[in-house]
C-alpha positions in Angstrom: 0.0 0.0 0.0 1.3 3.5 -0.8 1.7 5.9 2.0 0.4 9.4 2.1 4.1 10.6 1.8 4.5 8.5 -1.3 1.4 10.1 -2.9 2.6 13.6 -2.0 6.0 12.9 -3.5 4.3 12.1 -6.8 2.0 15.0 -6.7 4.5 17.7 -5.6 6.2 17.9 -9.0 2.8 18.3 -10.8 1.8 20.9 -8.2 5.1 22.9 -8.7 4.7 22.7 -12.5 1.3 24.3 -12.2 2.8 27.0 -10.0 5.6 27.7 -12.5 3.0 28.3 -15.2 0.8 30.4 -13.0 3.3 32.7 -11.2 4.6 34.7 -14.2 1.1 35.5 -15.4 0.7 38.4 -12.9 3.7 40.3 -14.4 4.1 38.9 -17.9 2.3 38.1 -21.2 2.3 34.4 -22.4 3.3 33.7 -26.0 2.2 30.3 -27.4 4.8 28.1 -29.2 2.8 24.8 -29.2 4.6 22.6 -26.7 6.3 25.6 -25.2 5.2 28.9 -23.6 7.3 32.0 -23.5 6.7 34.4 -20.7 7.7 38.0 -21.4 7.9 40.4 -18.5 5.8 43.5 -18.7 8.0 46.3 -17.0 11.2 46.0 -15.1 12.4 43.2 -12.9 14.0 39.7 -13.4 13.2 38.4 -16.8 11.0 35.3 -17.1 11.7 32.1 -19.1 10.3 29.8 -21.6 8.8 26.5 -20.3 6.6 23.5 -21.3 3.0 24.4 -22.0 1.0 23.3 -19.0 -0.5 19.9 -19.6 1.4 19.2 -22.8 2.2 15.5 -23.1 3.4 15.2 -26.7 7.0 15.4 -28.1 9.2 18.5 -28.0 11.7 19.0 -30.8 14.9 21.0 -31.1 12.9 23.0 -33.8 10.4 24.0 -31.2 13.2 25.2 -28.9 15.0 27.1 -31.8 11.8 28.9 -32.6 11.5 30.2 -29.1 15.1 31.2 -29.0 14.7 33.2 -32.1 11.8 35.1 -30.5 13.8 35.7 -27.3 16.7 37.1 -29.3 14.2 39.3 -31.3 12.9 40.7 -28.0 16.4 41.1 -26.5 15.7 38.9 -23.4 17.7 36.0 -22.1 17.5 32.6 -23.9 16.4 30.8 -20.9 14.2 27.7 -20.4 13.1 26.3 -17.0 11.2 23.2 -16.2 10.8 20.2 -13.9 12.9 17.3 -15.2 10.5 14.6 -14.0 7.4 16.1 -15.6 8.9 16.9 -19.0 11.8 14.6 -19.5 11.9 15.0 -23.4 12.7 18.7 -23.2 16.3 18.1 -22.1 17.4 16.3 -25.3 15.6 18.9 -27.4 17.3 21.8 -25.6 20.7 20.2 -25.9 20.2 19.4 -29.5 19.3 23.1 -30.1 22.6 24.1 -28.7 21.7 24.9 -25.1 23.5 23.9 -22.0 21.3 22.3 -19.3 22.0 23.0 -15.6 20.5 20.8 -12.9 19.4 22.2 -9.5 17.9 20.3 -6.6 14.2 21.1 -6.2 13.3 21.1 -2.5 10.1 21.5 -0.6 8.4 21.5 2.7 4.9 20.0 2.7 2.0 21.1 5.0 3.0 18.7 7.8 6.5 20.0 8.2 7.0 21.8 11.6 7.6 25.6 11.5 11.2 26.8 11.5 12.3 28.7 14.6 13.1 32.3 13.8 16.6 33.0 14.9 17.6 35.8 17.2 19.8 38.1 15.1 23.2 39.0 16.3 23.8 42.4 18.0 23.3 45.2 15.4 21.3 43.0 13.0 17.5 43.1 12.4 15.5 40.4 10.6 12.3 41.8 9.1 9.7 41.6 6.5 10.3 44.5 4.1 7.2 46.8 3.4 6.5 48.7 0.2 7.7 52.0 1.8 10.6 50.6 3.7 13.8 52.5 2.9 15.7 49.2 3.0 13.8 47.9 0.0 16.3 49.1 -2.7 19.3 47.4 -1.0 17.1 44.3 -0.5 16.6 44.1 -4.2 20.3 44.9 -4.9 22.1 42.4 -2.7 21.0 39.2 -4.6 22.6 40.6 -7.8 26.0 40.8 -5.9 25.4 37.4 -4.4 24.6 35.7 -7.6 27.6 37.3 -9.3 29.8 35.5 -6.9 28.0 32.1 -6.4 28.6 29.5 -3.8 28.9 29.6 0.0 32.4 30.9 0.5 33.0 34.3 1.9 33.6 36.9 -1.0 35.0 40.3 -1.4 32.0 42.3 -2.4 31.0 44.4 0.7 29.1 47.4 1.8 30.8 49.7 -0.8 29.7 47.6 -3.7 26.2 47.2 -2.1 25.7 51.0 -1.8 26.7 51.3 -5.5 24.3 48.5 -6.6 21.6 50.0 -4.4 22.0 53.4 -6.2 21.6 51.6 -9.6 18.4 49.7 -8.4 16.9 52.9 -6.9 17.2 54.6 -10.3 15.9 51.9 -12.7 12.3 51.7 -11.6 12.4 48.2 -10.1 11.8 49.5 -6.5 8.5 51.0 -7.5 7.4 47.8 -9.3 8.3 45.6 -6.4 6.5 48.0 -4.0 3.4 47.5 -6.0 3.8 43.7 -6.0 4.2 43.8 -2.2 1.0 45.9 -1.8 -0.9 43.5 -4.0 0.2 40.5 -2.0 2.1 39.0 -5.0 5.6 39.1 -3.4 6.9 39.1 0.1 10.5 40.4 0.8 12.5 39.6 3.9 15.9 40.9 4.9 18.6 41.0 7.5 19.5 44.7 7.9 22.5 46.3 9.4 22.9 50.1 9.4 20.1 50.6 7.0 21.4 48.1 4.4 20.1 44.6 3.7 23.1 42.2 4.1 20.8 39.3 3.0 17.4 39.2 1.4 15.0 36.9 -0.3 11.5 36.7 -1.5 8.5 34.4 -1.7 5.7 34.6 -4.2 2.4 32.9 -3.2 -0.1 31.5 -5.6 -3.0 29.9 -3.8 -1.6 27.1 -1.6 1.9 27.1 -3.0 4.7 29.5 -2.7 8.3 29.5 -4.0 11.2 31.0 -2.0 13.4 32.8 -4.6 16.4 35.2 -4.8 17.8 34.5 -1.4 21.3 36.1 -1.5 23.8 37.2 1.0 26.4 39.9 0.5 29.5 37.9 -0.3 31.5 39.6 2.5 28.8 38.8 5.0 28.5 35.0 4.3 28.9 32.2 6.8 26.9 34.0 9.5 23.6 32.2 9.1 21.9 35.2 7.4 20.5 33.1 4.5 18.9 30.6 7.0 17.4 33.5 9.0 15.9 35.0 5.9 14.5 31.7 4.7 12.8 31.0 8.1 11.2 34.4 8.0 9.9 33.8 4.4 8.6 30.4 5.4 6.8 31.8 8.4 5.2 34.5 6.3 4.2 32.0 3.5 2.5 29.8 6.1 0.6 32.8 7.5 -0.8 33.4 4.0 -2.0 29.8 3.8 0.8 28.3 1.6 0.8 24.5 2.5 3.6 23.8 0.1 6.7 25.9 0.1 9.5 25.1 -2.2 12.8 26.4 -3.6 15.5 25.6 -6.1 18.9 25.2 -4.6 21.9 26.6 -6.5 24.0 23.4 -5.9 24.4 20.4 -3.7 26.3 22.5 -1.0 23.4 24.9 -0.8 20.9 22.0 -0.9 22.6 20.6 2.2 22.0 23.9 4.0 18.3 23.9 3.1 18.2 20.2 4.1 19.2 21.1 7.7 16.1 23.4 7.7 13.9 20.5 6.9 13.5 20.9 3.1 13.6 17.6 1.2 14.5 17.0 -2.4 11.4 16.2 -4.4 12.6 16.6 -8.0 15.2 18.3 -10.2 14.8 21.8 -11.7 16.5 22.1 -15.1 17.6 25.5 -16.5 18.8 25.6 -20.2 20.7 28.5 -21.5 23.3 29.2 -24.2 26.9 28.0 -23.4 29.1 30.5 -21.7 30.6 33.0 -24.1 28.0 32.5 -26.7 
């Protein structure tokens, strides 16, 4: 007899697939390419991706991928495809045949029965908080992931507060703060941050859609790593997601080292997220 956990493990990838199709629609238009859907962001912010059309069960060819890539180039947006390996296994071969490089990322989730994470007590001089739409820390909360993702991994890096202040000025000038403030007001995104001296040393977001939310863009200023800030932000985001009725909370870990950190927080691997993009230097 199958256990409830076995049933949930089978259902989670499909639930996440539905989420991936739904979440861009609040800020992007969807363009139909048969077995693939291209989401094109309206306004500023992180660009969206192309992905399998929801419910598509037929084949996907390299030609299908090439058509979407041509459209992405025409629009001047990244040639990026994201999907769940277990629900659309044929897309990987098509993407690789079309000349893309495919990266694997552990897809991890907490189900509705998982116990809540304890919110840590920040060290002296630090504050862990949910960032409101008028909060003056919002620009740096949006800027710090850019610095974090430019220097991936878990080791301590060199980018510090000087670089963060520069990145914050750039974010404050490009209109993305206003757009994120509108999403916060509408309940589409929650931002959490660990703040020191008015700057977000670490931040992250979750984006609820019905009973599911994804934790995204958790990034720590490279010079401030190895202080548990990412875990603190994740715990705050999870608590907020639960308070909004999200029974399933998931995330895509950058690599196995990051996955082990989330594993210590109770997240378990449920599938594999695949991201296809042009080879480096192309």
